[in-house]
N, C-alpha and C positions, 0 to 999 in steps of 0.2 A: 618309532613314529611313522616312518615311511612304510614299514611292513604292515602296520595296522591299516593305513590308508589304502594300500594295495589289496589287502584282504577284503575290505568293505567295498571296493570298486568292482570286484568280481561277483557280487551277489546277483543271482539270476532273478529275473522278474517273473511274476505269476503268469504273464502272458507267454513267456518262453517255455514254461513247464507244461501248461495245459492248453492245447490247441483243439478247437472244435472241428469236427469233420466238415469238409466243404461239400462233399458229394455223397449224401446219405443214401440215395438209391443205388449207386454203384457199390457202396460198401455192403448194402443189404443183399445184393445179388452175389457178392463174393462170399458172404457168410452162408447163404443157402447152398452154394457150390461146395463149400467146405464141409457142411453138414452131410450132404449127399456122399461126399468122398469118405467121410468117417463111417457112415452107415455101410457103404460098400466094403470098406476094410474090415469092419466088424463081422459082416456076413462071411467074408472070405476066411477070416481067422476062426470062425465057429466050426468050420469043417475039420479042424485039427483037434486031436485029443492030447492035451499036455498033461503028463503025470509026473 
């Protein structure tokens, strides 16, 4: 009985699992920087011929 009550007490809340971003503009800039970095890496790798 004690084990069952301890198991139920540790159940996470939905608000703990899903958090909304607080700074959307900053996240958008970070995403754009990551896209540019991925494009640069793709261009750099395209110079090699893997067989």
